[in-house]
C-alpha positions as CSV (number, residue, x, y, z in Angstrom):
1,M,161.0,151.3,200.7
2,P,164.2,149.1,201.3
3,K,167.4,149.9,199.6
4,P,168.0,148.0,196.3
5,N,170.9,145.9,197.6
6,N,168.8,144.6,200.6
7,F,167.5,141.1,200.6
8,L,164.0,140.1,201.9
9,T,162.6,136.8,202.8
10,A,159.5,135.7,200.9
11,Q,157.3,136.7,203.8
12,E,158.9,140.2,204.1
13,F,158.6,140.6,200.3
14,A,154.9,139.6,200.4
15,K,154.2,142.0,203.2
16,T,156.0,144.9,201.4
17,A,154.3,144.1,198.1
18,G,150.9,143.7,199.8
19,V,150.3,140.1,198.7
20,S,150.3,136.7,200.3
21,P,153.5,134.6,200.7
22,A,151.8,132.0,198.5
23,T,151.6,134.6,195.7
24,V,155.3,135.4,196.1
25,S,156.1,131.6,195.9
26,K,154.1,131.4,192.7
27,W,156.0,134.4,191.3
28,L,159.3,132.7,192.2
29,R,158.2,129.5,190.5
30,E,157.0,131.3,187.4
31,G,160.2,133.5,187.2
32,T,158.2,136.7,187.5
33,V,160.3,137.6,190.5
34,S,163.9,136.4,190.9
35,G,165.3,135.1,194.1
36,V,168.0,132.8,195.6
37,K,167.6,130.0,198.1
38,R,169.9,130.5,201.1
39,S,169.8,127.8,203.8
40,G,166.5,126.6,202.4
41,K,164.8,130.0,202.5
42,W,164.2,132.4,199.6
43,S,166.2,135.7,199.5
44,I,164.7,138.2,197.2
45,S,166.4,141.5,196.3
46,S,164.3,144.5,197.3
47,A,164.9,145.8,193.8
48,E,162.5,143.0,192.6
49,L,159.7,145.1,194.2
50,A,159.9,147.3,191.1
51,K,158.5,144.4,189.1
52,V,155.2,144.5,191.0
53,T,152.7,147.3,191.2
54,P,151.3,148.7,194.5
55,S,148.2,146.6,194.1
56,G,150.4,143.5,194.1
57,K,149.8,142.7,190.4
58,T,152.9,141.9,188.4
59,T,153.8,144.4,185.8
60,E,154.5,141.6,183.3
61,T,151.4,140.3,181.6
62,H,150.8,136.7,182.2
63,S,148.1,134.7,180.6
64,P,145.8,133.0,183.2
65,T,145.6,130.1,180.8
66,P,147.6,127.1,181.8
67,V,150.6,126.5,179.6
68,H,152.4,123.2,179.0
69,K,156.1,123.8,178.8
70,S,156.4,122.7,175.2
71,N,152.8,123.1,174.0
72,P,150.7,126.2,174.8
73,V,147.2,125.3,175.7
74,S,144.3,127.6,175.1
75,P,140.9,127.4,176.9
76,A,139.3,126.2,173.7
77,T,141.4,123.0,173.8
78,H,139.9,122.0,177.2
79,I,137.0,120.2,175.7
80,A,135.5,116.8,176.5
81,S,137.3,115.0,173.7
82,K,140.7,116.2,174.9
83,S,142.7,113.9,177.1
84,Y,146.1,114.3,178.7
85,S,148.8,111.9,179.7
86,I,149.6,111.8,183.4
87,R,152.8,113.9,182.8
88,E,150.9,116.4,180.6
89,F,148.2,116.8,183.3
90,S,150.9,117.2,186.0
91,D,152.5,120.0,183.9
92,L,149.2,121.8,183.6
93,T,148.6,121.7,187.4
94,Y,150.5,121.9,190.6
95,L,149.9,118.1,191.1
96,T,152.9,115.8,190.8
97,E,152.7,112.8,188.5
98,F,152.2,110.7,191.7
99,G,149.4,113.0,192.8
100,V,147.7,112.7,189.4
101,Q,147.8,108.9,189.7
102,K,146.5,109.0,193.2
103,W,143.6,111.3,192.2
104,L,142.8,109.0,189.3
105,K,142.6,106.0,191.7
106,E,140.5,107.9,194.1
107,G,138.1,108.9,191.3
108,R,138.8,112.7,191.8
109,L,139.9,112.8,188.2
110,K,138.1,111.2,185.2
111,K,140.1,108.4,183.7
112,I,140.3,107.4,180.0
113,V,142.0,104.1,179.0
114,A,143.4,104.4,175.5
115,A,143.3,101.5,173.1
116,D,147.0,100.7,173.9
117,G,146.1,100.5,177.6
118,Q,147.7,103.9,178.5
119,V,145.8,105.7,181.2
120,K,144.9,109.3,180.4
121,V,143.1,112.1,182.2
122,D,139.9,113.3,180.6
123,G,140.0,117.0,179.8
124,T,136.6,117.6,181.5
125,S,138.5,117.0,184.8
126,L,139.9,120.5,184.3
127,E,136.4,122.0,184.8
128,D,136.1,120.6,188.4
129,P,136.5,123.5,190.9
130,H,139.0,121.5,193.0
131,V,141.2,121.0,189.9
132,K,140.7,124.6,188.6
133,R,142.4,126.0,191.6
134,L,145.5,123.9,190.9
135,L,146.0,125.1,187.3
136,R,149.3,126.7,186.6
């Protein structure tokens, strides 16, 4: 195991932790693992390895349920009658607001037009397997 004051790239960290680089990127985005960007690449202290178990699972308990930054969402709220603004749907997934709008235009997401003309995403879109893999 590397010394605590050594820094690893995301790829080195992933290999040492026994997970994919994509998982390390996810941990960095979530704040599960702390790192610093140097010259556009992540540097992660080897001491951060203590935050993950040998199986690659984080030691912190994270709910697999997507969470809106200001409004926690439980699986029970993902019902057909629920709809999300483009921004809310973007916050729930790894899609940008532009990506959500593009998917709506392409018909990959179900669209609801509110009485005031505002376009919303139908909550049933979250049940699509292509969208499920993008949940935060």
